[in-house]
C-alpha positions as CSV (number, residue, x, y, z in Angstrom):
1,M,119.9,176.0,87.4
2,A,119.1,175.7,83.7
3,V,119.7,172.3,82.1
4,D,122.5,172.3,79.5
5,R,120.6,171.0,76.5
6,K,123.8,170.6,74.6
7,R,124.5,167.5,76.7
8,Y,121.2,166.0,75.8
9,R,121.6,163.8,72.7
10,P,118.3,162.0,72.0
11,L,118.0,159.0,69.8
12,P,114.9,157.5,68.2
13,L,113.2,155.0,70.4
14,V,113.2,151.4,69.2
15,F,110.1,149.8,70.6
16,E,108.2,146.8,69.4
17,G,104.5,146.8,70.3
18,F,102.0,143.9,70.0
19,P,98.3,143.4,69.4
20,E,96.3,143.0,72.6
21,A,95.9,139.3,72.2
22,E,99.6,138.8,71.8
23,M,100.3,141.0,74.8
24,L,98.0,138.9,77.0
25,R,99.6,135.7,75.7
26,R,103.1,136.9,76.4
27,A,102.0,138.2,79.8
28,G,100.5,134.9,80.7
29,D,103.5,132.9,79.5
30,F,105.9,135.1,81.6
31,L,103.6,134.9,84.6
32,S,103.6,131.1,84.4
33,L,107.4,131.0,84.0
34,M,108.0,133.3,87.1
35,T,105.3,131.5,89.2
36,S,107.4,128.4,88.9
37,R,110.4,130.2,90.3
38,R,111.5,129.1,93.8
39,S,114.4,129.9,96.1
40,V,116.7,126.9,96.2
41,R,118.9,126.0,99.1
42,A,120.1,122.5,97.9
43,F,122.4,122.7,94.8
44,S,124.1,120.2,92.5
45,D,127.8,120.8,92.1
46,R,127.4,120.6,88.3
47,A,129.3,123.4,86.6
48,V,127.4,126.3,85.1
49,P,128.5,127.8,81.8
50,R,130.3,131.1,82.5
51,E,128.6,132.7,79.5
52,C,125.2,132.1,81.2
53,I,126.2,134.0,84.2
54,D,127.7,136.7,82.0
55,R,124.4,137.1,80.2
56,A,122.4,137.2,83.4
57,I,124.5,140.0,84.8
58,A,124.4,141.8,81.4
59,T,120.6,141.5,81.6
60,A,120.7,142.9,85.2
61,A,122.8,145.8,84.0
62,T,120.0,146.9,81.7
63,A,118.0,148.1,84.7
64,P,117.1,151.7,85.0
65,S,119.0,153.7,87.6
66,G,119.1,157.1,89.1
67,A,120.6,159.5,86.6
68,N,121.8,156.4,84.7
69,K,124.7,156.1,87.2
70,Q,124.4,152.3,87.2
71,P,125.6,152.1,90.9
72,W,126.3,148.3,91.0
73,S,129.3,146.0,90.8
74,W,128.9,142.2,90.3
75,V,131.5,139.8,91.6
76,V,131.4,136.1,90.4
77,V,133.1,133.6,92.7
78,D,133.9,130.0,91.6
79,D,137.2,129.5,93.4
80,P,136.7,126.8,96.0
81,G,138.9,128.5,98.5
82,L,137.0,131.8,98.3
83,K,133.7,129.9,98.5
84,R,134.9,128.1,101.6
85,Q,135.9,131.4,103.2
86,I,132.6,133.0,102.4
87,R,130.7,130.1,103.9
88,A,132.7,130.1,107.1
89,A,132.2,133.9,107.5
90,A,128.5,133.7,106.7
91,E,127.9,130.8,109.1
92,Q,129.7,132.7,111.8
93,E,127.3,135.7,111.4
94,E,124.2,133.4,111.0
95,R,125.0,131.4,114.1
96,R,125.0,134.7,116.1
97,S,121.7,135.6,114.5
98,Y,119.9,132.3,115.0
99,L,121.5,131.2,118.3
100,G,123.1,134.3,119.7
101,G,120.1,136.5,120.2
102,R,120.4,138.8,117.2
103,M,117.0,137.7,115.8
104,P,114.0,138.3,118.1
105,K,111.6,135.4,118.9
106,E,109.0,136.6,116.4
107,W,111.5,136.6,113.5
108,L,112.7,133.1,114.4
109,E,109.1,131.9,114.5
110,D,108.4,133.4,111.1
111,L,111.4,131.5,109.6
112,E,110.3,128.1,111.0
113,P,108.0,127.3,108.0
114,L,111.0,127.9,105.7
115,G,113.2,125.3,107.5
116,T,116.3,127.5,107.6
117,D,119.0,127.6,110.2
118,W,122.6,129.0,110.6
119,R,124.1,126.2,108.4
120,K,124.7,127.4,104.8
121,P,126.3,124.4,102.9
122,F,125.0,125.8,99.6
123,L,127.6,128.5,99.7
124,Q,130.2,125.8,98.9
125,T,128.1,123.3,96.9
126,A,126.7,125.8,94.4
127,P,129.2,126.0,91.5
128,A,129.2,129.8,91.6
129,L,128.4,132.7,93.9
130,V,127.5,136.1,92.6
131,V,127.7,139.1,95.0
132,C,126.0,142.3,94.0
133,F,127.6,145.4,95.6
134,A,125.9,148.8,95.8
135,Q,128.1,151.7,95.1
136,S,127.4,154.5,97.5
137,F,129.2,156.8,95.1
138,G,131.2,156.6,91.9
139,M,134.8,157.2,91.1
140,G,135.8,159.4,88.2
141,R,138.8,158.8,86.0
142,D,140.5,161.6,87.9
143,G,140.0,159.8,91.2
144,G,137.3,162.2,92.3
145,R,133.9,161.1,93.7
146,R,130.8,161.1,91.6
147,K,127.4,161.3,93.3
148,H,125.0,158.4,92.8
149,Y,121.2,158.7,93.2
150,Y,118.6,156.3,94.4
151,V,121.2,153.6,94.9
152,L,119.2,151.0,96.8
153,E,116.2,151.4,94.5
154,S,118.4,151.0,91.4
155,V,120.3,148.0,92.7
156,G,117.1,146.3,93.8
157,I,115.6,146.6,90.3
158,A,118.8,145.2,88.8
159,C,118.8,142.2,91.2
160,G,115.2,141.5,90.3
161,L,116.1,141.3,86.6
162,F,119.0,139.1,87.5
163,I,116.8,136.6,89.3
164,A,114.4,136.6,86.3
165,A,117.2,136.1,83.8
166,L,118.6,133.1,85.7
167,H,115.2,131.4,86.0
168,N,114.5,132.1,82.3
169,M,117.6,130.1,81.3
170,G,116.9,127.2,83.7
171,L,119.2,128.1,86.6
172,A,118.3,128.3,90.3
173,T,119.3,130.8,92.9
174,L,118.6,132.2,96.4
175,T,118.7,135.8,97.7
176,H,121.0,135.2,100.7
177,T,121.5,138.1,103.1
178,P,123.7,137.1,106.0
179,S,123.7,140.1,108.3
180,P,126.0,142.0,108.6
181,M,127.6,141.3,105.2
182,G,130.8,143.3,105.5
183,F,132.9,140.2,105.4
184,L,132.1,139.9,101.7
185,A,133.8,143.2,100.9
186,R,136.8,142.1,102.9
187,I,137.2,138.6,101.4
188,L,136.6,139.9,97.9
189,K,138.8,142.9,98.4
190,R,136.3,145.5,97.3
191,P,136.8,149.2,97.6
192,A,135.3,151.1,100.5
193,H,132.5,152.7,98.5
194,E,131.0,149.3,97.5
195,K,128.6,147.7,100.1
196,P,127.4,144.1,99.8
197,Y,123.7,144.1,98.8
198,L,122.8,140.5,97.9
199,L,124.6,137.2,97.7
200,F,123.3,134.8,95.1
201,P,124.3,131.1,95.0
202,I,123.9,130.0,91.3
203,G,123.5,126.6,89.9
204,Y,121.2,123.6,89.2
205,P,119.0,122.2,92.0
206,A,120.2,119.0,93.6
207,A,118.3,115.9,92.5
208,D,116.7,115.6,96.0
209,A,116.1,119.4,96.5
210,T,112.9,120.3,98.3
211,V,111.2,123.7,98.9
212,P,109.0,124.8,101.7
213,D,105.2,124.5,101.3
214,I,104.3,128.1,101.1
215,Q,101.7,130.2,99.2
216,R,102.0,133.6,97.6
217,K,99.4,136.2,98.3
218,P,96.6,136.4,95.7
219,L,96.6,139.4,93.4
220,R,93.6,141.0,95.2
221,E,95.6,141.2,98.4
222,V,98.6,142.9,96.9
223,M,97.1,145.5,94.4
224,C,94.3,147.9,94.0
225,W,93.3,150.4,91.4
226,N,93.3,154.1,92.1
227,G,94.5,153.7,95.7
228,D,91.2,153.2,97.4
229,G,91.2,149.5,97.6
230,Q,88.5,149.1,95.0
231,E,89.2,147.5,91.7
232,K,87.9,149.6,88.8
233,R,88.5,148.8,85.2
């Protein structure tokens, strides 16, 4: 089928380039910033400005998406009653995973260095929770379905930008994935075409917060040039 070029309305690209030295400086600064990012499981109850969360979500929503369908919904929760419900439901699922046999022995052993268990107090302590929902399809103004493309890839990219935006402004978070997560759609009264993708507690680290002693793989183990495992420049 031929593309209807009448619907394509291009605009001039606005793009700011930099000299190589500035590129490297900016790349190094951003790498240092993101290297300092850690997942946090112990939060202060200090309030977070709502505008900060708004801007982090606005940043996430700049992500590329399949056919520009932007197949995501973001729900911010700061109501104590809702947070309490979410914690209770999450811990019920996590208890089944950790203690009820859902997780195989190998998985539990891999989690031991992280110090996690079924208890999730941060879901109440953190001043805000943000739930990202993936839209399996869209809804038109006429009530009809609209197809979405590359939903999981698109939403994953958006969540990565969200994490970076939070860290850049000095807030901590955690990618929490209690499985299954259907209770989030039920508690937050989301429509059937929205599926919970990630749950983010948002806030400042507690004064006594600790993180596990883990190392990230060196660059040489996670990349190669030209697909043959040999670095060529």
